[in-house]
C-alpha positions in Angstrom: -201.8 71.7 23.6 -203.5 71.1 27.0 -205.1 67.7 27.8 -208.6 69.1 27.6 -208.0 70.7 24.2 -206.4 67.4 23.0 -209.7 65.6 24.0 -211.9 68.2 22.3 -209.6 68.2 19.2 -208.0 64.8 19.0 -205.3 64.2 16.5 -207.1 61.1 15.3 -210.9 60.6 15.3 -211.3 57.0 16.0 -213.4 54.9 18.4 -211.1 55.3 21.3 -212.8 57.3 24.0 -210.5 58.6 26.7 -213.0 60.4 29.0 -215.2 59.3 31.9 -217.5 56.5 30.8 -220.6 58.3 32.3 -220.2 61.0 29.7 -221.0 58.6 27.0 -224.2 57.6 28.9 -225.1 61.3 29.2 -224.4 61.8 25.5 -227.0 59.2 24.5 -230.1 61.1 25.9 -228.7 64.4 24.5 -228.6 62.8 21.0 -232.0 61.1 21.5 -233.7 64.3 22.7 -232.1 66.4 19.9 -233.1 63.8 17.3 -236.7 63.8 18.6 -236.9 67.6 18.7 -235.4 67.7 15.1 -237.9 65.2 13.7 -240.9 66.9 15.6 -240.0 70.3 14.1 -239.5 68.9 10.6 -242.6 66.9 10.5 -244.9 68.6 12.9 -243.5 72.1 13.2 -246.9 73.8 13.8 -247.6 71.7 16.9 -244.0 72.1 18.1 -244.1 75.8 17.7 -247.5 76.2 19.5 -247.2 73.6 22.2 -243.6 73.1 23.0 -242.5 76.7 22.4 -245.7 78.6 23.1 -245.6 80.6 19.9 -249.1 82.0 19.1 -249.2 81.1 15.4 -252.9 82.0 15.1 -252.0 85.6 15.8 -249.5 85.8 12.9 -251.9 85.4 10.0 -251.7 82.5 7.5 -248.5 83.5 5.7 -246.7 84.5 8.9 -247.6 81.3 10.6 -246.5 79.3 7.5 -243.2 81.2 7.5 -242.6 80.3 11.2 -243.4 76.6 10.5 -241.0 76.6 7.5 -238.3 78.1 9.6 -238.9 75.5 12.3 -238.5 72.7 9.7 -235.3 74.3 8.4 -234.0 74.5 12.0 -235.1 70.9 12.6 -233.0 69.8 9.6 -229.9 71.5 11.0 -230.6 69.8 14.4 -230.9 66.5 12.6 -227.5 67.0 11.0 -226.1 67.5 14.5 -227.9 64.3 15.6 -226.4 62.3 12.8 -222.9 63.4 14.0 -223.9 62.3 17.5 -225.0 58.9 16.3 -221.7 58.5 14.3 -219.8 59.4 17.5 -221.7 56.9 19.5 -221.3 54.1 17.0 -218.0 54.6 15.3 -216.0 57.7 16.3 -216.2 58.1 20.1 -213.2 60.3 20.2 -215.5 63.0 18.8 -217.8 63.0 21.9 -216.0 65.9 23.8 -215.9 68.0 20.6 -219.6 67.3 20.0 -220.5 68.3 23.5 -218.7 71.6 22.9 -220.4 72.0 19.5 -223.9 71.3 20.9 -223.2 73.7 23.8 -222.1 76.5 21.5 -225.2 76.0 19.3 -227.5 75.8 22.3 -226.1 78.9 24.1 -225.8 80.9 20.8 -229.5 80.1 20.1 -230.5 81.2 23.6 -228.5 84.5 23.2 -230.2 85.2 19.8 -233.6 84.7 21.4 -232.6 87.2 24.1 -231.6 89.7 21.5 -234.5 89.0 19.2 -237.3 87.6 21.4 -240.3 85.7 20.0 -243.7 86.4 21.4 -244.8 83.4 23.5 -247.9 82.5 25.5 -247.4 81.2 29.1 -244.5 79.1 30.1 -244.0 76.5 27.4 -242.6 73.1 28.3 -239.8 73.3 25.8 -238.0 75.6 28.3 -237.7 72.7 30.8 -236.6 70.2 28.1 -233.9 72.6 27.0 -232.8 73.1 30.5 -232.4 69.3 31.0 -230.5 69.1 27.8 -228.2 72.0 28.8 -227.4 70.4 32.2 -226.7 67.0 30.5 -224.4 68.7 28.0 -222.5 70.7 30.7 -222.0 67.7 33.0 -221.2 65.4 30.0 -218.6 67.8 28.7 -216.9 68.1 32.1 -216.9 64.3 32.5 -215.7 63.7 28.9 -212.7 65.9 29.6 -211.7 63.9 32.7 -208.9 61.5 32.2 -209.4 57.8 33.0 -206.2 58.2 35.0 -208.1 60.8 37.2 -210.6 58.2 38.1 -210.2 56.3 41.4 -208.9 52.8 41.0 -211.5 50.1 41.5 -210.6 47.3 43.8 
């Protein structure tokens, strides 16, 4: 198995992190932002849908709006599970960081693809687009750095 795949799928999941240290520092804001988004969608899904995502809930009727809010809460719970794994990786199982970057990226890109295939009516340009773009960049750069070997790093004098 190649070195990159060995980092993504380590034989042992322990607290030994073998990638570039900056990737860990990029992983922290990814986990914090995903946790904040998860909690906001669980506990204040209506506001998250309307303000962050620009979904015009008032035009859906009462039951339609409540269905969207419920789906947001369910999605938030799924995101919270990802966040728990992120916190575990940061505190106890750092060898999982490259795998979690891949998992977060797959989920993020699959969600974007689903929204292209099944678009949701939105008003204006919601700020959630920019937050998701920042998270996407952090995940891509973090993954690339987490796959770099410490041996690839220049020696410090």
